[in-house]
N, C-alpha and C positions, 0 to 999 in steps of 0.2 A: 504494500500500500504506500502511495505517495500522498503528500498533502502540501497545500499552500495556504498561508495566512494572509488575510486582507484586513487591515485596520481601518474601520469605516466610521464616519460621522463624528459629530461633536462630542460624543461619549466614548470615542475610541474603542468601539466594540471590535473584538476579534471575530471575524467570519472566517470559517475554514472550508476549503475545498479538499475533500479526501477522495482519492480514486484508485482504482485497480489499473496498473499500468498495462496489463495485457488487453483488457476489454475497453478501457477508458470509461467504464461506468463509474459514477461518482455520487457522493453526498454533498449537499450544501448545508453546512452546520451554522446556525445562528446568523442569518442574513438580516442584520438590524437596519442597515441604511444603505444608500447608494446602489440601488439595484442595477443601474446601468454599468457601474464599475464591476459588479459581480458578473453580469451577463457578458461583458467584454472579456473578462478573464476566462470564463467558461468557454467562450468561442475560441479565444487564442490558444487554449490548451487542447481544444478538440474533445471536450468532455461530453458524456451523455448522462445527464443527471437522473438518478433513480429516485431519490427522495430529497425533500427539503426538511431538515430536522431542526427543531427548536429544543435546546436544552432546558428552557423554561419559558414562561409566557410574558416576560416583560418587554416593553416597547423597544428597547435597544437591542433585542434579540429576535424580534418578529417583524420589524418595521417594513422590510422588503418582501415579506411573504407573498403578498397579493401580486405584486409586479412579477416576481419570479414564477409563481404558480401559473399566472396567465401566459407568460412568455414560453415556459418550458413544459407545462402540463404535468409536472411532477407532483405527486401527492405530498401533502404536509403531514409531518409526524411530530408528536409531542407526548410527554408523559401524561398518563391518563388523568391525573388530578389537576393538571394545568390546562387541559383542553378548553374549559369554559373561559379562560382568561383571554383567548384570542378574540372573542367577540365582545368583550366587556372593557371599555376604556378605563373604568375605575380600577379593575383588577390588574390590567396590563400597564397601568400607570400613565398611559398617554393622556388621560384626562387631567393629570396634575401638572403637565408640562406645556400647556397651551394648545392642546389638540385633542382629538377624539378618534384615534386610529383603531381600526379593526382589521383582522385578518380573516381570510376564508376559513371555514371550519376545517379542523383536521380530518384527513381521510384515514389516518392510522394513529391509534392511541397505544402508547408503549408502556410495558410493564417490566418489572425486574425479571431478568433472564431472557427477554426477547433478544433477537439478533437481527441486525440490519445488514442484508447481503447486497453487495454491488460488485458484479463480476466475480472474480475469484477471491475477493476480500470480504470481510465481515467485521462488524463492531458489535460487541455485547452491550446490552442496555443494563446499567446499574441504577437503581432507584436511589437518589441522593437528595431527599427532601430536607428542608431547613431554610434555604433562601426563599423558596416557594414550596407549596405543598406537594407539587408533582415534579420537582426538579429531577433531571436525569443526568448521568454522565455516560460517555461512550468509550469503551475500552477494547483495544485490540492492536495487534502488530506492534506492541511496545509503546503505544501512545494512549493517552487519556485526555479526551475532550470533556472538560469538567464544567463548562459554563461559568456561573458565578458561585460555585461551591467552594473552590480552593483557588487561591492566587499565590504567586511567588511572595513568600513571607507574609501572607495575609489570608483571610477567609472572606466569604461573602457576607453581605449585610443581612441582618435578620429583623430589621425594624420596619420593613414594609409590610402591608397587609398580607397575612398568611405566613409570615416569617416566624421561625422558631429557633433561637440560638442553641438550645440544648440539642434539638434534633439535628441541626446542621453539624455540630461537632460529632454527634453519634454517627452520622452518615460518613463523615470524613474518616473517622477512626475505624469504623467497622467495614466500610465498603472500599475505601481508597487506599488507606495506609497498608493493608495486607497485601496489596499488589507488589510485584517486584520493584525493588528500590531504583532500578535503572529506568523505570517507566517514565517517559517524557510527559510532563504535565503541560497541557495546552489550554490555558484558561480563557474566560470570556473577555478579559481585559488584562493588559500588561504583558510582561515578558514570560516566556516559557521557563520551565524549571524541571526538576525531577522529584520523584517521591522521596528519594534518599536525602536530597537537599532539604526538602520541606520538613522531614522528620527531625533533621539536625538543627534547622535554623528558623522555623516558623514559630514565632512567639505564642501563637494561639494554640499550638499543639504540644506544648511542654506540660509535663506533669500528668 
Protein backbone atom coordinates (compact mmCIF):
# COMPACT_ATOMS: atom_id res chain seq x y z
CA UNK A 1 0.00 0.00 0.00
CA UNK A 2 1.15 3.50 -0.81
CA UNK A 3 -0.23 6.77 0.49
CA UNK A 4 -0.01 10.51 0.07
CA UNK A 5 -0.96 13.20 2.58
CA UNK A 6 -2.63 16.47 1.56
CA UNK A 7 -2.90 19.21 4.18
CA UNK A 8 -6.03 21.18 3.39
CA UNK A 9 -7.96 24.23 4.50
CA UNK A 10 -7.67 26.77 7.28
CA UNK A 11 -7.76 23.98 9.87
CA UNK A 12 -4.82 22.19 8.22
CA UNK A 13 -6.62 18.88 8.03
CA UNK A 14 -4.61 15.93 6.81
CA UNK A 15 -6.48 14.19 4.00
CA UNK A 16 -4.90 10.90 2.94
CA UNK A 17 -5.00 9.03 -0.34
CA UNK A 18 -4.14 5.37 0.22
CA UNK A 19 -3.89 3.00 -2.71
CA UNK A 20 -2.89 -0.42 -3.93
CA UNK A 21 -0.02 0.09 -6.40
CA UNK A 22 -0.99 -2.95 -8.48
CA UNK A 23 -4.63 -2.03 -9.14
CA UNK A 24 -4.49 1.70 -8.26
CA UNK A 25 -7.73 1.24 -6.30
CA UNK A 26 -7.78 3.79 -3.50
CA UNK A 27 -9.36 5.22 -0.40
CA UNK A 28 -9.83 8.92 0.26
CA UNK A 29 -9.56 9.38 4.03
CA UNK A 30 -10.92 12.57 5.67
CA UNK A 31 -11.51 14.95 2.74
CA UNK A 32 -12.21 18.01 4.85
CA UNK A 33 -11.69 20.83 2.38
CA UNK A 34 -10.49 21.79 -1.11
CA UNK A 35 -12.20 19.09 -3.19
CA UNK A 36 -10.60 20.40 -6.39
CA UNK A 37 -7.15 19.84 -4.90
CA UNK A 38 -8.07 16.30 -3.91
CA UNK A 39 -9.61 15.52 -7.30
CA UNK A 40 -6.55 16.84 -9.12
CA UNK A 41 -4.25 14.65 -7.03
CA UNK A 42 -6.45 11.63 -7.69
CA UNK A 43 -6.34 12.31 -11.44
CA UNK A 44 -2.58 12.98 -11.46
CA UNK A 45 -1.92 9.67 -9.66
CA UNK A 46 -4.38 7.76 -11.82
CA UNK A 47 -6.33 6.43 -8.85
CA UNK A 48 -9.67 4.62 -8.90
CA UNK A 49 -11.38 5.58 -5.65
CA UNK A 50 -13.23 2.72 -3.98
CA UNK A 51 -14.41 4.50 -0.82
CA UNK A 52 -14.50 7.97 0.73
CA UNK A 53 -13.84 7.33 4.43
CA UNK A 54 -14.41 9.68 7.36
CA UNK A 55 -12.62 8.81 10.60
CA UNK A 56 -15.27 10.90 12.34
CA UNK A 57 -18.07 13.32 11.57
CA UNK A 58 -16.64 16.80 12.20
CA UNK A 59 -16.74 19.46 9.49
CA UNK A 60 -12.98 19.56 8.96
CA UNK A 61 -13.01 15.86 8.02
CA UNK A 62 -16.21 15.67 5.96
CA UNK A 63 -16.39 19.06 4.21
CA UNK A 64 -15.50 17.77 0.74
CA UNK A 65 -17.63 14.61 0.94
CA UNK A 66 -20.41 15.92 -1.27
CA UNK A 67 -18.18 17.20 -4.07
CA UNK A 68 -16.06 14.05 -4.14
CA UNK A 69 -19.06 11.74 -3.96
CA UNK A 70 -20.71 13.55 -6.86
CA UNK A 71 -17.52 13.62 -8.93
CA UNK A 72 -16.37 10.06 -8.26
CA UNK A 73 -19.52 8.13 -7.38
CA UNK A 74 -17.63 6.42 -4.56
CA UNK A 75 -19.61 5.47 -1.44
CA UNK A 76 -19.09 7.36 1.80
CA UNK A 77 -18.09 5.28 4.84
CA UNK A 78 -18.02 6.33 8.49
CA UNK A 79 -18.24 4.77 11.94
CA UNK A 80 -21.79 3.69 12.73
CA UNK A 81 -22.32 6.02 15.71
CA UNK A 82 -21.09 9.05 13.74
CA UNK A 83 -23.36 8.44 10.75
CA UNK A 84 -26.03 10.93 11.91
CA UNK A 85 -23.44 13.70 12.21
CA UNK A 86 -23.12 14.01 8.44
CA UNK A 87 -26.58 15.56 8.07
CA UNK A 88 -26.61 17.60 11.28
CA UNK A 89 -24.73 20.94 11.29
CA UNK A 90 -24.90 21.08 15.07
CA UNK A 91 -23.30 17.68 15.53
CA UNK A 92 -20.71 18.10 12.77
CA UNK A 93 -19.83 21.56 14.18
CA UNK A 94 -20.33 23.43 10.91
CA UNK A 95 -23.15 25.38 12.52
CA UNK A 96 -20.71 26.82 15.04
CA UNK A 97 -18.22 28.20 12.51
CA UNK A 98 -20.47 30.32 10.35
CA UNK A 99 -22.00 27.72 8.07
CA UNK A 100 -24.42 24.84 7.95
CA UNK A 101 -22.73 22.13 5.94
CA UNK A 102 -24.17 18.70 5.39
CA UNK A 103 -22.80 15.63 3.66
CA UNK A 104 -24.66 12.99 1.70
CA UNK A 105 -25.77 10.11 3.90
CA UNK A 106 -23.20 7.36 4.35
CA UNK A 107 -23.61 4.29 2.20
CA UNK A 108 -21.45 2.19 4.52
CA UNK A 109 -21.49 2.22 8.34
CA UNK A 110 -18.35 0.77 9.85
CA UNK A 111 -17.93 -1.30 12.99
CA UNK A 112 -14.98 -2.73 14.93
CA UNK A 113 -13.35 -5.52 12.97
CA UNK A 114 -14.65 -4.50 9.55
CA UNK A 115 -12.16 -4.39 6.69
CA UNK A 116 -11.98 -1.90 3.84
CA UNK A 117 -10.51 -3.61 0.79
CA UNK A 118 -9.10 -1.75 -2.20
CA UNK A 119 -7.32 -3.86 -4.77
CA UNK A 120 -4.87 -6.13 -3.01
CA UNK A 121 -4.71 -3.85 0.03
CA UNK A 122 -6.96 -3.65 3.06
CA UNK A 123 -7.28 -1.58 6.22
CA UNK A 124 -8.84 -2.89 9.42
CA UNK A 125 -11.42 -0.76 11.19
CA UNK A 126 -10.70 -0.05 14.87
CA UNK A 127 -13.45 1.57 16.91
CA UNK A 128 -11.77 4.45 18.75
CA UNK A 129 -14.51 6.56 20.34
CA UNK A 130 -13.78 9.50 22.62
CA UNK A 131 -13.21 12.45 20.32
CA UNK A 132 -16.62 11.57 18.88
CA UNK A 133 -18.95 8.68 19.78
CA UNK A 134 -18.27 6.79 16.56
CA UNK A 135 -14.68 7.71 15.81
CA UNK A 136 -12.65 5.07 13.99
CA UNK A 137 -9.03 4.42 13.11
CA UNK A 138 -7.78 2.43 10.12
CA UNK A 139 -4.85 0.05 10.48
CA UNK A 140 -2.86 -1.97 8.00
CA UNK A 141 0.42 -2.30 6.13
CA UNK A 142 2.29 -0.80 9.11
CA UNK A 143 0.25 2.40 9.09
CA UNK A 144 -2.44 3.82 11.36
CA UNK A 145 -4.82 6.49 10.08
CA UNK A 146 -6.19 7.70 13.41
CA UNK A 147 -8.10 10.90 12.67
CA UNK A 148 -8.28 13.11 15.75
CA UNK A 149 -7.79 10.31 18.27
CA UNK A 150 -4.00 10.50 18.60
CA UNK A 151 -1.54 13.20 17.52
CA UNK A 152 2.21 13.60 17.74
CA UNK A 153 2.76 14.30 21.45
CA UNK A 154 -0.93 15.00 21.99
CA UNK A 155 -4.43 13.53 21.83
CA UNK A 156 -7.76 14.63 20.44
CA UNK A 157 -10.09 17.08 22.11
CA UNK A 158 -12.98 15.71 24.10
CA UNK A 159 -14.83 18.94 24.93
CA UNK A 160 -17.01 18.95 21.82
CA UNK A 161 -20.55 17.51 21.94
CA UNK A 162 -20.30 13.75 22.27
CA UNK A 163 -16.68 13.81 23.44
CA UNK A 164 -15.50 11.69 26.38
CA UNK A 165 -11.95 12.11 27.71
CA UNK A 166 -11.94 8.87 29.68
CA UNK A 167 -13.18 6.92 26.67
CA UNK A 168 -10.64 8.59 24.39
CA UNK A 169 -7.75 7.49 26.59
CA UNK A 170 -9.24 3.99 26.84
CA UNK A 171 -9.43 3.78 23.04
CA UNK A 172 -5.80 4.82 22.66
CA UNK A 173 -4.50 2.47 25.35
CA UNK A 174 -6.58 -0.56 24.42
CA UNK A 175 -6.81 -0.28 20.63
CA UNK A 176 -3.78 1.67 19.42
CA UNK A 177 -0.88 1.21 21.80
CA UNK A 178 -0.93 -2.62 21.59
CA UNK A 179 -0.11 -2.38 17.87
CA UNK A 180 3.57 -2.78 16.88
CA UNK A 181 5.76 0.10 18.01
CA UNK A 182 7.07 0.76 14.52
CA UNK A 183 3.53 1.47 13.28
CA UNK A 184 3.43 4.83 11.55
CA UNK A 185 0.86 7.17 13.12
CA UNK A 186 -0.89 9.31 10.50
CA UNK A 187 -3.12 11.77 12.38
CA UNK A 188 -5.86 14.11 11.26
CA UNK A 189 -3.70 17.17 11.94
CA UNK A 190 0.01 17.75 12.37
CA UNK A 191 3.07 15.62 11.68
CA UNK A 192 3.33 11.87 11.48
CA UNK A 193 4.80 9.85 14.33
CA UNK A 194 5.18 6.24 15.46
CA UNK A 195 3.48 4.39 18.27
CA UNK A 196 6.84 3.75 19.92
CA UNK A 197 7.57 7.46 19.95
CA UNK A 198 4.15 8.28 21.38
CA UNK A 199 4.51 5.66 24.12
CA UNK A 200 7.80 7.27 25.15
CA UNK A 201 7.03 10.95 24.64
CA UNK A 202 3.31 11.71 24.65
CA UNK A 203 2.56 13.43 27.99
CA UNK A 204 -1.09 12.30 27.89
CA UNK A 205 -0.09 8.64 27.88
CA UNK A 206 2.22 8.57 30.89
CA UNK A 207 1.25 6.68 33.99
